[in-house]
C-alpha positions in Angstrom: 90.2 119.9 112.2 93.3 122.1 112.5 95.1 119.3 114.2 93.9 116.8 111.5 95.2 119.0 108.7 98.6 119.1 110.5 98.4 115.3 110.7 97.7 115.0 106.9 100.8 117.1 106.2 103.2 115.5 108.7 102.1 112.0 109.8 104.8 109.5 108.5 102.5 106.5 108.4 100.0 108.3 106.3 102.5 109.9 104.0 104.3 106.6 103.5 101.0 105.0 102.4 100.4 107.8 100.0 103.8 107.4 98.5 103.2 103.7 98.2 100.0 104.3 96.3 101.8 106.6 93.9 104.5 104.1 93.3 102.0 101.4 92.6 100.3 103.5 89.9 103.6 103.5 88.0 103.6 99.7 88.2 100.6 99.7 85.8 102.5 101.7 83.2 105.6 99.4 83.6 103.5 96.3 83.2 101.7 97.7 80.1 105.1 98.3 78.5 105.6 94.6 78.2 102.8 94.6 75.6 103.9 97.6 73.6 106.5 97.8 70.8 110.1 98.2 71.9 112.1 100.6 69.6 115.8 100.9 69.7 118.5 102.8 67.8 122.0 101.5 68.0 125.0 103.4 66.6 128.6 102.0 66.5 131.8 103.3 65.1 134.9 101.1 64.6 138.4 102.2 63.5 140.3 99.4 61.9 144.1 99.4 61.6 145.1 96.4 59.5 148.6 95.2 58.4 148.8 92.4 55.8 152.3 91.1 56.2 152.1 88.5 53.4 149.5 86.9 51.2 149.4 84.1 48.7 146.0 85.4 47.5 146.3 87.8 44.6 143.2 89.6 45.7 144.7 90.7 49.0 147.5 93.3 48.7 150.2 93.5 51.3 150.8 96.5 53.4 148.8 98.5 55.9 145.3 99.8 55.7 143.3 102.1 58.1 139.6 102.7 57.7 136.5 103.4 59.7 133.2 101.5 59.9 129.9 103.1 60.9 127.0 100.9 62.0 123.5 102.2 62.4 120.6 99.9 63.3 117.0 100.8 64.0 115.0 97.9 65.4 111.3 97.5 66.4 110.0 94.5 68.3 106.3 94.0 68.7 105.1 91.3 71.1 102.4 89.3 69.4 101.6 86.7 72.0 103.1 86.9 75.5 100.6 85.5 77.9 102.7 86.2 81.0 103.0 89.9 80.0 99.3 90.2 79.5 98.6 88.6 82.9 101.2 90.7 84.6 99.4 93.8 83.3 96.1 92.5 84.7 97.9 91.8 88.0 99.3 95.4 88.1 95.8 96.8 87.8 94.6 94.7 90.8 97.7 95.9 92.7 96.7 99.5 92.0 93.2 98.8 93.3 94.7 97.2 96.4 96.9 100.2 97.0 94.0 102.6 96.4 91.9 100.8 99.0 94.8 100.7 101.4 95.4 104.4 101.0 91.7 105.2 101.6 91.9 103.0 104.7 94.9 105.0 105.8 93.0 108.2 105.5 90.2 106.8 107.7 92.8 105.5 110.1 94.4 108.9 110.3 91.1 110.4 111.3 90.7 107.9 114.1 94.3 108.2 115.3 94.2 112.0 115.3 90.9 112.0 117.3 92.3 109.4 119.7 95.5 111.3 120.3 93.6 114.6 120.7 91.1 113.2 123.2 93.9 111.4 125.1 95.4 114.8 125.7 92.1 116.1 126.9 91.6 113.2 129.2 95.1 113.6 130.6 94.4 117.3 131.2 91.2 116.4 133.0 92.9 113.8 135.1 95.5 116.4 136.1 92.9 119.1 136.8 90.9 116.6 138.9 94.0 115.5 140.8 94.9 119.0 141.6 91.3 119.8 142.6 91.2 116.9 144.9 94.6 117.9 146.3 93.3 121.4 147.1 90.2 119.9 148.7 92.4 117.5 150.8 94.5 120.5 151.9 91.4 122.2 153.2 90.4 119.1 155.1 93.9 118.9 156.5 93.7 122.5 157.7 90.3 121.8 159.2 91.6 118.6 160.9 94.6 120.6 162.4 92.3 123.3 163.7 89.9 120.7 165.3 92.8 118.8 166.7 94.3 121.9 168.3 90.9 122.8 169.8 90.5 119.3 171.1 87.4 118.6 168.9 89.1 115.7 167.1 91.5 112.9 167.8 95.0 112.8 166.2 94.1 109.8 164.0 92.0 112.2 161.9 95.0 114.4 161.4 97.1 111.4 160.3 94.5 110.3 157.8 94.4 113.7 156.2 98.2 114.0 156.1 98.5 110.5 154.5 95.9 111.2 151.9 97.5 114.6 151.1 100.9 112.9 150.5 99.3 110.2 148.4 97.5 112.8 146.2 100.8 114.7 145.7 102.2 111.5 144.0 99.0 111.2 141.9 99.5 114.8 140.7 103.1 114.1 139.6 101.9 110.9 137.8 99.2 112.9 136.1 101.7 115.5 135.0 103.9 112.8 133.5 101.0 111.2 131.8 99.9 114.5 130.2 103.5 115.1 128.9 103.5 111.7 127.4 100.1 112.2 125.7 101.2 115.5 124.3 104.2 113.8 122.7 101.9 111.0 121.4 99.9 113.7 119.6 103.2 115.2 118.3 104.0 111.8 116.7 101.0 112.3 114.5 101.1 116.0 113.8 104.9 116.6 113.8 104.6 119.7 116.0 104.0 120.2 119.8 100.6 121.8 120.4 100.3 123.9 123.6 96.6 124.2 123.8 93.6 122.2 122.6 90.0 123.2 122.6 88.0 121.0 125.0 85.0 118.9 124.2 81.9 120.5 125.6 79.7 118.5 128.0 76.6 119.2 126.1 77.7 117.5 122.9 74.6 115.6 121.5 74.6 111.9 122.0 73.2 110.2 119.0 72.0 106.6 118.8 73.5 104.7 115.8 71.3 104.5 112.7 70.3 101.8 111.9 69.8 100.5 115.5 70.9 97.0 114.6 74.4 95.6 115.1 73.9 93.0 112.3 73.2 95.8 109.7 76.4 97.5 110.7 78.3 94.2 110.4 76.9 93.6 107.0 77.9 97.1 105.9 81.4 96.5 107.3 81.8 93.2 105.4 80.6 94.9 102.2 82.3 98.4 102.4 85.2 98.1 104.9 88.3 99.4 103.1 90.7 97.0 104.8 88.6 94.1 103.6 88.5 95.6 100.1 92.3 95.9 100.1 92.5 92.3 101.3 90.1 91.2 98.5 92.4 92.9 96.0 95.4 91.2 97.6 93.7 87.8 96.9 93.1 88.9 93.3 96.8 89.9 93.0 97.8 86.5 94.3 95.5 84.8 91.9 96.9 86.8 89.0 100.4 85.9 90.1 99.4 82.2 89.9 98.0 82.7 86.4 101.2 84.6 85.4 103.4 81.7 86.6 101.3 79.2 84.7 101.8 81.3 81.6 105.4 80.2 81.7 104.4 77.0 80.0 103.1 78.8 76.9 105.2 79.9 73.9 105.9 83.6 73.1 105.5 85.1 69.7 107.3 88.3 68.6 107.5 90.3 65.4 111.0 91.9 65.0 111.8 94.5 62.2 115.2 96.0 61.8 117.0 98.2 59.3 120.8 98.3 59.3 123.2 100.7 57.5 126.8 99.7 57.5 129.4 102.1 56.0 133.0 100.9 55.7 135.9 103.2 54.7 138.0 100.2 53.6 138.2 96.4 53.6 140.5 93.4 53.0 139.8 93.9 49.3 141.1 97.5 49.5 137.8 99.4 48.7 135.0 100.7 51.0 131.3 99.9 50.9 127.9 101.1 52.1 125.3 98.3 52.7 121.7 98.7 53.7 120.0 95.7 55.2 116.3 95.3 56.1 115.2 92.3 58.2 111.7 91.1 59.2 111.6 88.2 61.6 108.7 86.3 63.1 110.1 84.7 66.2 108.5 81.9 68.2 110.0 80.8 71.6 108.6 77.4 72.8 109.7 76.6 76.4 110.5 72.9 76.7 112.5 72.5 79.9 113.9 75.1 82.3 115.1 72.9 85.1 111.8 72.8 86.9 111.8 76.6 87.6 108.3 77.2 86.2 106.8 74.3 88.1 108.4 75.5 91.4 107.3 79.1 90.8 103.7 78.0 90.0 103.6 75.9 93.2 104.8 78.8 95.3 102.3 81.1 93.8 99.5 78.6 94.5 100.5 78.4 98.2 100.6 82.2 98.4 97.1 82.4 96.9 95.8 80.1 99.6 97.5 82.2 102.2 95.9 85.4 100.8 92.5 83.7 101.1 93.1 82.8 104.7 94.3 86.4 105.4 91.0 87.7 103.9 89.0 85.4 106.2 90.9 86.4 109.2 90.3 90.1 108.5 86.6 89.5 107.8 86.2 88.0 111.3 88.3 90.8 112.9 86.2 93.5 111.2 83.0 91.8 112.3 84.2 91.8 115.9 85.3 95.4 115.7 82.0 96.5 114.2 80.0 94.8 116.9 82.3 96.1 119.7 82.1 99.7 118.3 78.3 99.5 118.0 77.9 98.3 121.6 80.4 101.0 122.6 78.3 103.7 121.1 75.0 102.3 122.5 76.2 101.6 126.0 78.4 104.7 125.9 75.4 107.0 125.5 73.8 105.4 128.6 77.1 105.5 130.5 77.6 109.2 129.8 74.1 110.0 131.1 74.4 107.7 134.1 77.8 109.0 135.2 76.6 112.6 134.9 73.8 111.9 137.2 76.1 110.0 139.6 78.5 113.0 139.7 75.6 115.3 140.8 74.5 112.8 143.4 78.0 112.3 144.8 78.6 116.0 144.9 75.6 116.3 147.2 76.7 113.4 149.3 80.2 114.9 149.7 78.8 118.2 150.9 76.6 116.4 153.5 79.6 114.4 154.8 81.7 117.5 155.0 79.0 119.3 156.9 78.6 116.3 159.2 82.4 116.3 159.9 82.3 120.0 160.8 79.5 119.3 163.2 81.3 116.3 164.7 78.9 113.7 163.4 81.3 111.9 161.0 85.0 111.2 160.8 87.3 112.9 158.3 88.0 109.6 156.7 84.5 109.5 155.3 84.9 113.0 153.9 88.3 112.1 152.3 86.8 108.9 150.8 83.9 111.0 149.4 86.4 113.4 147.9 88.3 110.6 146.3 85.2 108.9 144.9 83.8 112.2 143.5 87.0 113.1 141.6 87.4 109.6 140.3 83.8 109.7 139.1 84.3 113.1 137.4 87.3 111.6 135.6 85.3 108.6 134.5 82.5 110.8 133.4 84.8 112.9 131.2 86.5 109.8 129.8 83.1 108.3 128.9 82.3 111.4 126.7 85.6 110.9 124.8 85.0 107.1 124.5 81.6 107.8 123.1 83.0 110.1 120.4 85.8 107.7 119.5 83.5 104.7 119.3 81.3 106.6 116.9 84.3 107.2 114.6 85.4 103.6 115.0 81.9 102.3 114.1 81.9 104.3 110.9 85.4 103.3 110.2 84.5 99.6 110.5 81.5 100.1 108.3 83.6 101.9 105.7 81.6 105.1 105.8 84.0 107.3 107.9 84.9 110.7 106.3 86.3 114.0 107.3 82.8 115.3 107.7 82.4 113.1 110.8 85.5 114.7 112.3 84.1 118.1 111.3 80.9 117.5 113.2 82.9 117.0 116.4 85.0 120.0 115.6 81.9 122.2 115.1 80.7 121.2 118.6 83.9 122.6 120.0 83.3 126.1 118.5 
């Protein structure tokens, strides 16, 4: 849980999705503004310098005149009927729902990615520890082979086998060290910090069978509650609203405009100033007749995108169904696999000991002992990995079903106390 909290604070993918959700919420307010009154106040000042050189009109005197003019206008425009604006507002609310579902899906995805990266480090640590353990065991066998060869109890080929296996295991240790360093960096990508030590997953963590014990019920839950599917459904709704909005381009718009103007002039062509107040009320109807085919083209493009969104939804439905079934089978078979591998490790440990005793007594060759060591450590690595896979498949199953929460990660974290 400590690593997960670091991920919530520092993971770029999660933080970007949260910012996108916040940005989308502003889109609803922006779209609603298209239905609300627009109020503006305009102030202008003009200084006029006028020179009347000659005039045959007795009203106009010759000479120069300089005077100011102040214009003040308060205007209010209230949309009465704007179908495109109304549908744009409806579309923005669908976009907000889509962003909310995508953000919730990102939270679930962060839980799974954090657990995956965490357990990948544990698995890499196990692989390195097992490789070093096998290396030490091979060194002991090599020392034993050398002693037996010097005493004439074994042929030189046994010594060569032990030396070759020791050199091979040295390369495996180096590879395991490199893999561990890479997995630590992969965890850092999520958390933003390098974590030196991780608490291991105990071997006795309870293995729980999925409830309900029916893959079809988990699939039905996934198709109904999966957050990615919900986001995709809202994307289809957004595309449908976009189509409706483009069709609204064929409809007229109706606005009510009210303005009050005050114009004060310090002079004029007639020689005197004036102050005039003007009130206007206008009922304005705009009927689109022909816009060069733009509305038709935009409507056709929106219809095509709506069909594409429907196909994307169907694709994601099939993908989620497959993921739910795979995760369910992974949990069910994973439980059996963990138990089977644990028993196999115990059996192979006994077989290894018997072969080692047999080699010391001269009944078997060292190659059989080395092979038993290799198989034992490989089996230990697989047994450890199976425990990690089981836990991750449990999280993925709930993620597919849309029920994954921080509490599920907390349950794993409690088992590590």
